[in-house]
C-alpha positions as CSV (number, residue, x, y, z in Angstrom):
1,M,-35.6,-29.5,-69.8
2,S,-35.4,-28.9,-65.5
3,T,-31.5,-29.1,-63.9
4,V,-31.0,-29.8,-60.4
5,R,-31.1,-26.0,-59.9
6,N,-34.7,-26.0,-61.0
7,I,-35.1,-28.7,-57.6
8,L,-32.9,-26.7,-55.5
9,A,-34.8,-23.4,-55.7
10,G,-38.4,-25.1,-54.9
11,K,-37.0,-26.8,-51.7
12,G,-33.8,-25.0,-50.6
13,N,-30.1,-25.1,-49.3
14,D,-30.6,-26.6,-46.3
15,V,-28.6,-30.4,-45.5
16,A,-28.3,-32.2,-42.5
17,T,-25.2,-33.1,-41.9
18,I,-23.1,-34.9,-39.3
19,A,-19.4,-35.2,-37.6
20,H,-17.8,-38.6,-38.9
21,D,-16.9,-39.1,-35.1
22,K,-20.6,-38.9,-34.4
23,T,-22.8,-42.2,-33.2
24,A,-25.1,-43.7,-35.6
25,L,-27.8,-43.1,-32.8
26,E,-27.1,-39.0,-33.1
27,A,-27.4,-39.3,-36.6
28,A,-30.6,-41.5,-36.5
29,K,-31.9,-38.7,-34.2
30,I,-31.1,-36.2,-36.5
31,M,-32.7,-38.3,-39.6
32,H,-36.4,-38.7,-37.4
33,D,-36.4,-35.3,-36.2
34,S,-35.7,-34.1,-40.0
35,H,-38.1,-36.5,-40.9
36,I,-35.5,-36.8,-44.4
37,G,-33.6,-39.9,-45.0
38,S,-30.2,-39.5,-45.1
39,V,-27.2,-37.6,-43.3
40,L,-24.2,-36.4,-45.0
41,V,-21.1,-37.4,-42.8
42,M,-18.2,-34.9,-42.6
43,R,-14.9,-34.7,-41.6
44,D,-12.6,-32.0,-41.8
45,G,-15.3,-29.9,-43.7
46,K,-15.6,-32.1,-46.6
47,I,-17.5,-34.9,-47.5
48,A,-17.2,-38.1,-46.1
49,G,-20.0,-40.3,-46.9
50,I,-23.6,-40.3,-46.5
51,F,-25.8,-42.2,-43.5
52,T,-29.4,-43.2,-45.0
53,E,-31.8,-45.8,-43.5
54,R,-30.8,-48.5,-45.6
55,D,-27.1,-48.3,-43.3
56,L,-29.2,-47.9,-40.6
57,M,-31.0,-51.0,-41.1
58,N,-28.0,-53.4,-42.6
59,R,-25.2,-51.7,-40.5
60,I,-26.8,-51.4,-37.1
61,V,-30.3,-52.7,-37.0
62,A,-29.6,-56.5,-38.8
63,E,-25.6,-57.2,-37.4
64,E,-27.1,-56.3,-33.8
65,R,-24.5,-53.0,-33.0
66,D,-25.0,-50.6,-30.7
67,A,-26.0,-47.6,-32.2
68,T,-25.4,-45.7,-29.1
69,V,-21.8,-46.2,-29.2
70,T,-21.0,-47.2,-33.2
71,R,-19.3,-44.4,-34.8
72,V,-21.2,-43.1,-38.0
73,V,-17.8,-42.9,-40.1
74,D,-17.7,-46.6,-39.4
75,V,-21.4,-47.9,-40.8
76,M,-21.5,-44.7,-43.9
77,T,-21.7,-45.7,-47.4
78,E,-18.6,-44.2,-48.7
79,R,-18.9,-44.2,-52.1
80,I,-21.1,-41.8,-53.0
81,T,-21.7,-39.9,-56.5
82,C,-22.7,-35.5,-56.4
83,C,-23.7,-34.1,-59.1
84,S,-23.8,-29.8,-60.0
85,P,-26.9,-27.1,-60.0
86,D,-26.1,-27.1,-64.0
87,T,-27.0,-31.3,-63.8
88,T,-29.9,-32.6,-65.6
89,L,-32.5,-34.8,-64.1
90,D,-31.9,-37.8,-66.7
91,A,-28.2,-37.6,-65.5
92,C,-29.4,-37.8,-62.0
93,R,-31.7,-40.7,-62.7
94,S,-29.4,-42.4,-64.6
95,A,-26.5,-42.1,-61.8
96,M,-29.0,-42.9,-59.4
97,T,-30.1,-45.9,-61.1
98,K,-26.3,-47.3,-61.9
99,H,-25.2,-46.4,-58.5
100,R,-28.1,-47.5,-56.6
101,M,-28.4,-44.5,-54.5
102,R,-31.2,-42.5,-53.4
103,H,-29.5,-39.1,-52.7
104,L,-26.9,-37.1,-54.8
105,P,-25.5,-34.3,-52.7
106,V,-25.1,-30.7,-55.0
107,L,-21.4,-29.4,-55.3
108,D,-20.7,-26.0,-57.0
109,D,-17.8,-25.3,-59.1
110,D,-15.7,-25.1,-56.2
111,G,-16.3,-28.1,-54.4
112,N,-18.8,-26.6,-51.9
113,L,-22.0,-28.2,-50.9
114,V,-24.8,-26.4,-52.1
115,G,-27.9,-29.0,-51.6
116,I,-28.9,-32.5,-51.5
117,I,-31.5,-34.1,-54.1
118,S,-33.5,-36.9,-53.4
119,S,-35.2,-39.6,-56.1
120,G,-38.1,-38.0,-54.2
121,D,-37.5,-34.4,-55.6
122,I,-36.4,-35.4,-58.9
123,M,-40.1,-37.4,-59.4
124,A,-42.0,-34.1,-57.9
125,R,-40.5,-31.8,-60.6
126,E,-40.5,-34.3,-63.3
127,L,-44.6,-34.2,-62.4
128,K,-44.8,-30.7,-62.1
129,D,-42.9,-30.0,-65.6
130,T,-45.3,-32.8,-67.8
131,E,-48.7,-31.2,-65.6
132,D,-46.8,-27.5,-67.2
133,T,-46.6,-29.0,-70.3
134,L,-50.0,-30.8,-70.1
135,R,-51.5,-27.2,-69.4
136,Y,-49.7,-25.6,-72.1
137,L,-50.9,-27.6,-75.0
138,H,-54.1,-27.8,-73.6
139,E,-54.5,-23.7,-73.8
140,Y,-52.9,-24.1,-76.9
141,I,-54.9,-26.8,-78.8
142,A,-58.5,-25.0,-76.7
143,G,-57.2,-21.6,-77.6
144,P,-58.0,-18.5,-75.4
145,N,-60.6,-18.3,-73.5
């Protein structure tokens, strides 16, 4: 069964972050330039929350706030769930569904940030695992060429 470690081995450990006192516009620019849907908000080296496309839409655009002056800490999602490199994809999917989130920061045993995974990363890994299983079964049934 695949774990978060398998995903990180393929995608790497890069995580987009932003300081808690930066503006929502600065966070949106990072997300735009990096083609990603979220940035982790950091305060004193620790995760303070996450700022997502949904936060941008619901808490900036829909509320007609000025993104150039609104601090990201004031519009981020504070309650986040994290996982470890050894967390199974089933457990990640369950946590994402239960908490209605699309991104999970990955922390090592010491609580250090070592990556982030998305629901898309999980789906891609599960598709790869399924394809590998089907290929194996086909080779097993068909025998050696």
